[in-house]
N, C-alpha and C positions, 0 to 999 in steps of 0.2 A: 309657696312655691317647691315642689319636690327637684332636691338634686338627684340628675342621673347623671354619674359618669360614666364612663366609657372607659375600661384598661380589660376586657377579656379577650383583647386581640391584640397581639404585636406589633400590628401593622395601624393601630389605630391610637391619634394621639387621645390621651384621658382628657376628655373636657367635660367641666359641669354643666349641664343643661337648663335654665331658671328662667329664658324667657324667650320669646319669638325668635327676636333678634341673634340669641346663642349657637339656633340653629340653623341660621341664614350664614353666620360664620363658619358653621362645618362644610371642608369637599362637596363634589359631590358622591364619592363613591361612600364619606362618611353618612349622610344624609339616608342615605338608599338602605347604609346596612341599619341604621335608626327605626326607619321604617320598618323595615322586615322584622325587628324583632317585636313593634308592637305589632305587626299585621300576627305574627306568633302566638299573641295573646290573644286576638280576638276571635280568627281562622276556625271555624270548626274543623276539625281533623276526623270526626266523624260523621256520615250521615244521619240524623233522626229517625228512629224508628216511624214515626208515622209516615215521613217523606218515603220510607225507604218501600214501605208498603201502597204508597201511592206510585211509584216506579214502578213497581213489578205488574200492580193493576192495568195500567199505562202500557205497558209494556207487551204484557197480556193480555189485552184491547187489540191493539194495533196490530199486531205480531197473530191473533186472530183472526180479525177483519181480511186481512189480506192473504191470506192462507182461503179464508171462506171467497173471495173476488176473482180469485184461481179462476175453478171449474165455473165460477158463474159467468164471466169473461168468456169462456171455452163455450157454453152454454146459449149464450145470446147470439156471439158468433155464427150459428145455425140456426137457433129458433125465431131470429126476430127475423119480420117481412123487411123488404127493403124497401116499401114507402109506406105509410103509415099517416093516416089520419088525425092530427091530433087534434084534442080539446083543450079548451082556454088557453089559447097558443099567446092570446093578447096579456094575459094574464100574468101566462107565464113571463114573458121578454117584459112586458112592462114592470113586473114584481123584480125582474133580476136587474134593471136600468137601475131601479130606485136605489135598490142597495148598493152600487155602484155607484152613484152621485152620496149618497152615506157614507161611505169607503174613502172618497174622492174629498168630498168637505172635512172628515176625520184626520187625512191628512194636511189640509192645506191648515185647518187649526190648530193640529198639535206641532205642526213647523212653524205657523208663525210665533204661539206661544213659548217654542224651546222646547217641547215638552218629551222626555226619553221616548215613551210609548208609541210618537213618531216613527219609530223601526219599527212596531208590529203593522202598522195604519200602511205603512209602505208595504209592507211582505205582503197585507190583503189585499191592498189595492193590486198591486203590479198583478199578484194572480187571478184577481176577478177579471184585470184585463187580458189576459192571456185566456182565460175560458171565455168570455167574450169570443173573442177572435174564433175563436176553434169552433164553438157553434155558430156564429154567422158563416165561417166557410163550409162546413160541411154542412150543414142546414139551407143554402144555398144553393149548393153545386148543379148544375145543369140546371139551372132557372136562371130568368134572367135580372136576378141578383146576383149574381156570382162576380160580374166584376167588380160590384161594388163594394161585394163584402171584402171579394182580395185584396183590394186599394185603399180600405178604411185599417182592413188588418195590418198593411206592410206600413201606410205613412202612418198610422196614429197609434192605435194598439198596441202594437208589439214593439213599436220604438218607446213609447211611455211605459209601458212594463219595464223594458231593458234597463230604460236611465231611471226609476224607481229603484229597482233591486240594487242597483250599483250604488246609489245614494247609501239605502236601509245597510246592506255591505261594507260601508266604508265609515257610516256613525257606529254602528256597530266596532269595527273594527276600531275608531279613536274609545269610545267607554272602555275596551280592555287595557289599550295602551297606557288609558288613564291609569285605571284601576293597576295596573303591573306597576308603575313608575309608583302609587301610592303606597304600594306593598312592598318598594323597594326592590321590585326584581332587577336583574340585571342583564341586561343586552338586549336584542329586539323582543318585544312582546308574542304569545307563541298564534299560531295562526286559529280562526275562530273556532276551525271543527276539534281542535284540541281541547278547549277551555273546557273547564267541570262544571255544571251546572252555577254551585256556588262555587266562583270564581275562582281563594284560595287561588292562583293561578301558581303561581313557587315552589311550590311543594306538592302543587298534585295533579300537575297536566298530565292527561292522560297520552303515551306513546304511541 
């Protein structure tokens, strides 16, 4: 075992660490300090070149798509007819519902297996439920199905979407708190929107 002696801070008691029991005998503050030192040795200080390139491409693609969509939405608002006879209506909605069932199934499986990817499944499923409610309500507006679409959206789809989104948020916060503690972070963990992609939260939290 490697001896680790802590003595470069005056407020820490010099202690030799040879086994797990030695770590458990440390105070909470001392354990956090050791964790911080260990994290400093493995946490990346800069983003790799390839990752920077991917980030730039992603930002460019997303911002370009957003800029293109703005005039497109304006054009559609004046060019689209108020009524339109759609082809393959059944295929569209059956296909969407199949995707929704697949997302719900993935959420159930990943939650049952306690997999971290459940966070992504929860977010995707919540988004699909909101889309389902939106299209059900707007497509049935003024028809005999309007009341039923509103009822299913208010009673089932939107509440379930909100619940899944809240669960995803809480799980993500729990992961951040766990990594924050492992890295020896002091105080409360940062808010989700402040955490960098590669957490390294103690040193590189965005302001």
